C-alpha positions in Angstrom: -29.2 8.9 35.9 -28.5 12.3 34.5 -31.9 13.0 33.7 -32.7 12.8 37.1 -30.2 14.1 38.5 -31.0 17.5 35.8 -34.7 17.1 36.5 -33.8 17.0 40.6 -31.4 19.9 41.4 -31.5 22.1 38.1 -29.3 24.8 40.0 -26.4 22.4 39.7 -26.1 23.0 36.4 -22.7 23.4 35.6 -21.6 20.3 38.0 -24.3 17.7 36.1 -22.2 19.7 32.7 -19.3 19.0 34.1 -19.8 15.1 34.7 -21.6 14.6 31.7 -20.4 17.1 28.9 -22.9 17.9 26.2 -20.7 17.1 23.2 -22.4 17.9 19.9 -20.7 18.6 16.6 -20.8 21.3 14.5 -23.3 20.7 11.3 -23.7 22.4 7.6 -25.9 22.3 4.9 -24.4 20.3 2.0 -26.3 19.8 -1.2 -29.4 19.6 0.8 -27.7 16.9 3.3 -27.1 17.9 6.7 -23.1 17.0 7.1 -21.7 16.1 10.6 -17.9 16.7 11.2 -16.4 14.8 13.3 -12.8 15.4 14.7 -12.5 11.7 15.5 -12.9 10.5 11.8 -10.8 13.0 9.9 -10.5 10.7 7.2 -13.9 10.9 6.2 -17.3 12.7 6.0 -20.8 11.2 7.4 -23.9 12.4 6.0 -27.5 11.8 7.8 -28.4 9.5 4.9 -25.5 7.2 6.2 -23.2 8.1 3.1 -19.4 8.1 4.0 -17.3 10.1 1.5 -13.9 9.7 1.9 -11.9 12.4 -0.4 -10.6 11.9 -3.4 -6.9 10.4 -4.1 -4.3 12.9 -5.3 -3.7 11.9 -9.0 -1.3 9.8 -9.9 1.6 12.2 -12.0 0.9 11.0 -15.9 3.5 8.1 -16.9 5.4 8.8 -19.9 5.5 6.2 -22.7 8.2 6.1 -25.9 7.4 4.6 -29.2 9.5 1.6 -30.0 9.5 1.7 -33.4 8.2 3.4 -35.9 4.6 2.9 -37.1 2.3 4.3 -39.6 -1.4 5.5 -39.5 -3.9 3.1 -41.8 -6.9 4.7 -41.0 -7.6 8.0 -39.5 -8.5 6.6 -35.6 -4.7 5.4 -35.7 -1.4 7.9 -34.5 1.6 7.9 -36.5 4.8 7.6 -34.6 8.9 7.1 -34.7 10.6 5.6 -33.1 11.8 7.2 -29.7 8.8 9.7 -29.7 7.5 10.2 -26.0 3.7 9.8 -25.5 0.9 9.8 -22.5 -0.8 6.6 -22.9 -4.6 7.7 -22.0 -5.9 3.8 -21.8 -5.6 0.3 -23.5 -7.9 -1.0 -25.9 -7.3 -4.6 -26.8 -3.9 -5.0 -29.1 -3.8 -1.7 -29.2 -3.5 1.6 -26.8 -5.0 5.0 -26.9 -1.9 7.5 -26.7 -1.4 11.1 -26.8 2.2 12.1 -28.8 3.8 14.5 -26.7 6.9 15.5 -29.2 5.9 17.9 -32.3 2.0 18.1 -32.8 0.2 16.8 -30.0 -2.0 14.4 -31.7 -3.9 11.4 -30.5 -4.6 7.9 -31.8 -4.0 4.1 -31.4 -0.8 2.4 -31.5 -0.2 -1.6 -31.3 0.6 -1.6 -27.7 3.8 -3.9 -28.7 4.9 -0.7 -30.2 5.4 1.5 -26.8 7.4 1.3 -23.7 6.8 3.0 -20.4 9.6 5.4 -19.9 11.1 5.4 -15.9 9.4 8.5 -14.6 13.0 9.6 -12.9 14.8 9.4 -15.9 12.1 10.9 -18.6 13.0 14.3 -18.1 15.8 14.0 -19.9 16.1 14.4 -23.4 19.1 11.5 -23.8 17.4 9.0 -22.4 15.2 7.0 -24.9 14.2 3.4 -22.7 13.9 0.1 -24.0 15.4 0.4 -27.5 17.8 -2.3 -28.7 21.5 -2.0 -30.0 20.3 -1.8 -33.5 17.9 0.5 -33.1 20.2 3.4 -30.8 22.6 3.1 -33.7 20.3 3.9 -36.4 19.2 7.1 -34.8 22.6 8.3 -33.8 23.9 7.7 -37.4 20.7 9.5 -38.9 21.9 12.5 -41.1 20.8 15.4 -38.3 22.9 13.6 -35.6 26.8 14.3 -35.8 29.6 12.9 -33.8 29.2 13.8 -29.8 25.6 12.7 -30.0 24.8 10.6 -27.8 21.6 8.1 -25.5 21.1 6.6 -22.8 18.9 3.2 -23.1 17.7 -0.3 -21.3 20.7 -2.7 -20.8 19.5 -5.5 -23.0 21.0 -7.8 -20.9 20.4 -6.4 -17.5 16.9 -4.9 -17.2 18.4 -3.0 -14.0 21.1 -1.5 -16.0 21.6 1.2 -18.9 23.8 1.7 -21.5 25.5 4.5 -23.1 25.4 4.4 -26.9 27.5 7.4 -28.6 28.9 8.9 -31.6 32.1 9.0 -32.4 34.4 9.5 -36.0 30.8 8.1 -37.9 30.5 5.1 -35.6 28.5 4.4 -32.5 30.2 2.6 -29.2 28.5 1.7 -26.8 29.3 2.2 -23.1 27.4 -0.4 -19.8 26.5 1.0 -16.8 26.8 -1.2 -13.6 25.0 -1.1 -10.7 27.1 -1.7 -7.2 25.3 -3.6 -4.1 24.2 -0.5 -2.8 22.6 1.3 -5.6 24.9 3.6 -7.0 25.8 3.8 -11.3 29.4 3.2 -12.7 30.8 2.7 -15.9 34.6 2.3 -14.3 34.1 0.2 -10.5 36.8 3.5 -9.9 34.3 5.7 -10.2 30.4 5.5 -9.3 27.8 8.2 -8.5 24.6 8.6 -6.6 22.0 9.0 -9.9 22.4 8.5 -13.6 22.0 12.2 -13.9 25.6 13.0 -12.1 26.8 10.3 -14.0 26.1 11.7 -17.4 27.1 15.1 -16.0 30.3 14.1 -15.2 31.2 12.3 -18.3 30.0 15.5 -20.2 32.2 17.5 -18.8 34.9 14.9 -18.5 35.2 12.8 -22.4 38.8 11.8 -21.7 37.4 9.5 -18.9 34.9 7.6 -21.5 37.0 8.0 -24.4 34.3 10.1 -26.7 32.4 12.9 -26.2 29.1 13.2 -25.1 27.9 16.6 -26.7 24.2 16.6 -27.9 21.3 14.0 -27.1 20.6 12.4 -30.0 17.8 14.0 -32.3 14.8 12.0 -32.9 14.4 10.4 -36.3 11.4 12.0 -38.4 9.9 12.0 -41.7 9.2 15.3 -43.5 
């Protein structure tokens, strides 16, 4: 019907265009393909050949890991790490992971997969956060010669994976304080005082050492061999 009306009464072209609008999408060349930009499909791009190209997703932020134990490289392919070293894991290879050490010299190599643990992204930026290390390893790190009274770290609780523990050195000994979570997700050591974030809790006790009973002065220094 459209073709008939247009051919019989071309003088009414404006009317026919209003009734049957001639919608065309702009086309631009793209590497020898004609790309049709269709606003009805904003999330995809169709080519003349019928391909659908979906925009690449944004890169995920790098996930940080920590070495749980000391590991001495036995070959050029392996990477020597010290307990607490921060790592970026590139890929898993059987019982090993290929990782880059982010502390000290930036070297890459293989480490046993069970020697590393994922650090929670929200806490990884803090030097005092050591992730999944146990009580004994925390005490060993804090009592090392390069640490003094006031050194401290925060680790994942061994008995409650959704809670944390402050391990702090005072008078040559290491004391441990459990950080609990309330039903609404707040952090607290004493149920009389809670905080929205773990960082706020640590900052408060650094400013108010009497509330905890020990000083939280400096994050634990990682033990290294020269």
